[in-house]
Kinemage of the C-alpha trace (Angstrom):
@kinemage 1
@onewidth
@group {chain A} dominant
@subgroup {mainchain}
@vectorlist {calphas} color= white
{ca met a 1} P 1.842 -21.501 -1.161
{ca gly a 2} L -1.415 -20.159 0.154
{ca thr a 3} L -3.194 -16.879 -0.329
{ca asn a 4} L -1.643 -15.380 2.800
{ca asp a 5} L 1.822 -16.170 1.453
{ca met a 6} L 0.935 -14.493 -1.839
{ca tyr a 7} L -0.167 -11.375 0.017
{ca met a 8} L 3.105 -11.429 1.961
{ca leu a 9} L 5.100 -11.838 -1.261
{ca tyr a 10} L 3.177 -8.971 -2.867
{ca asp a 11} L 3.903 -6.791 0.158
{ca val a 12} L 7.616 -7.632 -0.085
{ca met a 13} L 7.695 -6.764 -3.775
{ca val a 14} L 5.819 -3.476 -3.334
{ca gly a 15} L 8.221 -2.522 -0.550
{ca leu a 16} L 11.307 -3.248 -2.646
{ca cys a 17} L 9.997 -1.915 -5.976
{ca his a 18} L 8.104 1.112 -4.596
{ca his a 19} L 5.035 0.724 -6.837
{ca thr a 20} L 1.947 -1.444 -7.025
{ca phe a 21} L 1.271 -3.744 -9.950
{ca arg a 22} L -1.442 -6.185 -8.931
{ca phe a 23} L -4.494 -4.537 -10.511
{ca ser a 24} L -2.613 -2.725 -13.281
{ca arg a 25} L -3.785 -3.511 -16.776
{ca gly a 26} L -1.130 -1.520 -18.639
{ca arg a 27} L 1.676 -2.870 -20.751
{ca lys a 28} L 4.394 -0.703 -19.316
{ca arg a 29} L 7.652 -2.566 -18.908
{ca his a 30} L 8.104 -2.004 -15.178
{ca ile a 31} L 4.614 -3.356 -14.461
{ca ile a 32} L 5.005 -6.430 -16.669
{ca glu a 33} L 8.444 -7.237 -15.243
{ca gln a 34} L 7.119 -7.093 -11.684
{ca lys a 35} L 4.248 -9.428 -12.563
{ca gln a 36} L 6.740 -11.796 -14.176
{ca met a 37} L 8.947 -11.616 -11.104
{ca phe a 38} L 5.983 -12.289 -8.817
{ca ala a 39} L 4.956 -15.299 -10.903
{ca ala a 40} L 8.497 -16.705 -10.890
{ca val a 41} L 8.907 -16.371 -7.115
{ca ala a 42} L 5.439 -17.758 -6.410
{ca arg a 43} L 6.104 -20.767 -8.663
{ca leu a 44} L 9.420 -21.273 -6.865
{ca tyr a 45} L 7.459 -21.756 -3.654
{ca gly a 46} L 4.892 -24.083 -5.225
{ca ala a 47} L 1.930 -21.852 -6.004
{ca lys a 48} L -0.418 -23.088 -8.718
{ca cys a 49} L -0.570 -21.164 -11.981
{ca thr a 50} L -4.339 -20.697 -11.688
{ca asp a 51} L -3.963 -19.252 -8.176
{ca ile a 52} L -1.300 -16.809 -9.345
{ca ala a 53} L -3.433 -15.774 -12.320
{ca gly a 54} L -6.385 -15.149 -10.037
{ca phe a 55} L -4.299 -13.164 -7.569
{ca leu a 56} L -2.748 -10.932 -10.236
{ca cys a 57} L -6.015 -10.647 -12.233
{ca leu a 58} L -4.439 -12.222 -15.310
{ca lys a 59} L -6.477 -13.816 -18.072
{ca ser a 60} L -5.424 -17.430 -17.634
{ca his a 61} L -2.825 -19.791 -16.271
{ca ala a 62} L -1.059 -19.747 -19.659
{ca thr a 63} L -0.090 -16.130 -19.017
{ca val a 64} L 1.601 -17.207 -15.788
{ca ile a 65} L 3.475 -20.016 -17.544
{ca his a 66} L 4.760 -17.572 -20.158
{ca ala a 67} L 5.676 -15.012 -17.486
{ca val a 68} L 7.771 -17.567 -15.593
{ca lys a 69} L 9.604 -18.584 -18.768
{ca val a 70} L 10.369 -14.965 -19.638
{ca ala a 71} L 11.505 -14.170 -16.077
{ca asn a 72} L 13.866 -17.151 -16.076
{ca gly a 73} L 15.245 -15.975 -19.414
{ca tyr a 74} L 15.776 -12.475 -18.024
{ca met a 75} L 17.705 -13.899 -15.080
{ca asp a 76} L 20.107 -15.622 -17.463
{ca val a 77} L 20.815 -12.386 -19.341
{ca tyr a 78} L 20.358 -9.474 -16.911
{ca pro a 79} L 22.311 -9.646 -13.628
{ca glu a 80} L 20.254 -6.783 -12.133
{ca phe a 81} L 17.045 -8.780 -12.643
{ca lys a 82} L 18.632 -11.813 -10.950
{ca arg a 83} L 19.861 -9.652 -8.055
{ca gln a 84} L 16.362 -8.251 -7.581
{ca phe a 85} L 14.932 -11.787 -7.698
{ca asn a 86} L 17.388 -12.957 -5.034
{ca asp a 87} L 16.611 -9.922 -2.844
{ca ile a 88} L 12.891 -10.649 -3.036
{ca val a 89} L 13.389 -14.333 -2.238
{ca ser a 90} L 15.608 -13.619 0.763
{ca glu a 91} L 13.250 -10.943 2.146
{ca phe a 92} L 10.240 -13.245 1.672
{ca glu a 93} L 12.007 -16.106 3.461
{ca phe a 94} L 12.994 -13.763 6.288
{ca arg a 95} L 9.445 -12.489 6.773
{ca lys a 96} L 8.073 -16.014 6.621
{ca ala a 97} L 10.566 -17.194 9.253
{ca val a 98} L 9.813 -14.242 11.518
{ca gly a 99} L 6.102 -14.915 11.133
{ca leu a 100} L 6.613 -18.509 12.226
{ca leu a 101} L 8.593 -17.389 15.278
{ca val a 102} L 5.956 -14.872 16.319
{ca arg a 103} L 3.060 -17.335 16.209
């Protein structure tokens, strides 16, 4: 997963969640959950932890590893979180496929 794919994924998530979270430094739950979701989806598509940390302005790759573990735990417990994850994945795959057809 390259930088352009990360920008596309971020655009998908902002469109579905209706708020930005990339440069946010707060500890509000909705911001942290979106960063965790972004990290989980990006890791699903093979992005490196250091690249994700740099994109989201996180302190280190260890933060990304922890975020992915927490997001996977949330998906086991909260069906709404899993539904949102699946919506993001399907929208990202759709946009990626359309982008390949356009080129």
